[in-house]
N, C-alpha and C positions, 0 to 999 in steps of 0.2 A: 911368415904368414901372420896376418893380424886382422882384426875385425874392421870392416870398412868404416872410415870416419864419417861417412854420410848416412849411416844406417838409420838414424833418427829422422833425417829429412826425407829419406826414401819411404819409410814405413810408418812413421808416427811415433808417438811417445810411449805407446803401450804394446806389449807382446803377451801372448798366451802360451803357456807351456803345460801340456798334459803329460802327467807322469813325472812331476818335478820334485819329488821328495828325496830322491837319491840318484846315484849313478849319473848317467848321461843327461837326464832331464835336469837334475840339480846343477850340474856343471854348466848347462846351457842357461839356466836362470842366472847363475853367477856371471857368466860372460855377457849376457844381455844387460845386467845391472851395471857391470863395469863399463859397458858402452854407453850408459846413460839412459837406458830404457827402463820404464816401470814395468813390472811383471805380474800378471795373474798366474799364480802357481796352483796347479791342480793335481790332486792325488787322492787316494781313497782313505788313507789313515790320517785323520786330523791331528793325532798326537805327535806324528812325525812331521807332517806338513807345516803346521803353524810355527814351530821353532825354526824350521828351515827358511820359511818366508821372512820371519823377523830378522834372521841372520843376514840374509841378502840385503834387506832394506838398511840395516845398520851399517854394513860393510861399505856399501856403495852410495848411500845417501839418496836412494830412490824409493818410490812407493812400491809396495807389494800388496797383493791381495790373495789370501789363502782360500781357495775354494775346494772344500772337501767333497769329493764326487766319485762315485763308483761308475766307471766307464761301461759297465754292463747294464746299468739302469736304462730304461727306455727313454728317459728325457735327458740323458747326459750330453748329447751333442747340442741339443737346444739350449741347455744351460750354459755351455761354453760359448756358443755363438751369441747369446744374450749378454754375457759378461764382456765379450769383445765389442758388441754394438754400443753398450753403455759407455765405453771408454774410447771408442773410435780406434780400437787396436788394429794394426795392419800387419802383424806377423804372428803366425800360428804354428806351433810345433806339436806334432803328435808323436809322443815317445812312450809307448805303452805296449803291453801284451807279451812280456817275457814268459818263458816256460821253463820251469826249474826242476820238473820231476824226472825228465830223461826216460820216461816210460815208453815202451812200444805201444803202438796204436791199440791193438786189441787187448792188451794187458792193462791199459790205463782206465781211467774213470771217464765215462761218457759225459757226465755233468761237467767235469773239468775241461774236456774238449769243447763242449758247447759254450762254456764261459770264455774260453780263448777265442772262439769264433765271434762271440759277441763283441769283444774288445777290438780284435784285429780286423774284423770285416764289417760288421753292422755299424758299430760306433764310428769307425774310421770313415766309412762311406758317407754316413749322415753328416759327419763333421766337414768332410771335404765339399759336400754339396752346399751346406750352409755358409761356410767360410768362402768358398769359391764365389757364391752369389754376392756376398758382402763386399769382397775385395774387387770383383769385377765392376760393381756399381760405383765404388769409390775411385776406380781407375788405377789402383796400385795395391800392392800387398805381397806377402810371401807366405807360402805354405811349405813346411818342412816335415817330411816323413822319415823318422828314424827307423831304418829298415835293417836287413841282415843279409849276409851272403847266402844264408839258407834259402832265400827267396829264389835263387837261381836254379834250383832243382830239388827233387825229393831227397829225403835223408832219413836213414834209420834212426829211431829214437826221437826224431823231430818231425814226424809225419804231419801233424796238424799245424804245428808252428810254421814249418816251411811252406805249407799250402796257404796259410793265411797271409804270410809275408809276401808270397808271390802275388796274391790278390792286390794287396796294397801297392806293391811296386808297379804292376801293370796299370792300375787305376791312376796312380800319380803320374806315370809317364804319359798316359793319354790326356789328362787334364793339363799337363805342362804344355802340350801342343795347343790345346783349346784355349788356355788362358793367357798364353804368351802375348798375343796381339792386343790383349786388353790390359796390359801393364802388370800382370800378376806373375810373380816368380814361383815356380814349384820345383822342389828339390827332394830327391830321395837319397839318403845317406846309407850306404851298405857297409855294415860293420862285420868284422870277424870277431875273434875273441876280445872281449872288453872287460876291464877290471871293475865290475859292478858287484853290489851285494848279491844279486841274483846269481851271477856267474860263480861267485865264490861259494855260495850255498850249494849249487849244483855240483861243482867239482868236489867239494868236501864230502858230500853225501856218497860220492862214488870213490872216495879214498884218494883223490888227487889233490896235491898241495898247489893252490893257485900261484904261490910265489915261485914255483919252479917253471912257470910258463911265461911266455912273452905276450902279455896282455896289454892292449891299448889303454892309455889313461883317459878317463872321461873329459878332463879339462882340455886335453889336446884335441880331442874329437870336437868339443864344443867350439873352440876357437876356429878350427878348420871349417866346420859347418857354416858358421857365420861369414867366413871369408868367401864361401862358394855359393851364397844364396841366389845370385842371379846367373849362375852358370850351370843350370840344370840340363836335362832332367835328373841325371844320376851323378853321384860322386862315390867312388869306391875308396874307402879309407885305405891308405897305403900308397895309392897312386899320387903322383906329383900334383896333378890337376885334373880337371874334368875332361881333358883331352887324352886321358889314358886309353889304352886299347879297348878295354871292356866297355867303358862309358861311351866311347866313340861308336863302337859297333851297335850298341843299343840305340843311341841317338839317331844314327843313320837309318836303322830299321823303323823307328817311330816316324821319322820324317817321310820316308818312302811310302810306308803303308798308309799314313794319314793323307798324303797327297793323292793316293789312289782312291781313298774313301771320298775325298772332296770331288773327284771326277763323277762319282755316283750320286752323292748327296748334296753337293754344293759346298761353298766355303762359309756360308752364313748359318 
């Protein structure tokens, strides 16, 4: 599996990655740089983000731009969309909203849950709206939602996280159908356990050694994600391709229910 050689001609010279300072987001920034794309890298902590962006630029000989941005701020989506517009970026990755406390819902902090909803619901929705409009206008583009298997149902200790990821999954599946005829690819990547700093922190807090588990490597996920960009709406990490049984079942459901809606509302 490898990055498509025509990725630049398909989507342009620039990509935007939200949540790019570590883990899967940083691995995607590296994979995009390796494919010859310039990358706007977005994260909250400037002191971590700027060295990461400089390292990607130096390693692959591409341009990077570090945009320090809190995705819970009211203008976060607008700022990202503006950065894309200024560079005619055609590829947007939303990789944000991890939850590391492992707290049960009523035992957790309501402000923490509200912050998670801001990142995984409000900012994601606004970003998809703005980038969807931009890419539809230009006639091509790709939107990637780094999601989680937790989106497929409720889960003890992950109540708000699983609920917000389900929102993102359903929204991206819906706009996949909407934007496909307009030349825009939409892909949700559903991950299980992944070897990221957030995962390691969560496991360590609860006395679990991450090295005893079989966790997916971010760089492998990044390469596979870019290989599946135009094969949405969903790719489940671990399945050979997007025709795996879970992805096929969801795709069939989306196409059938969307066709029914077109009978009521029309196809335009």
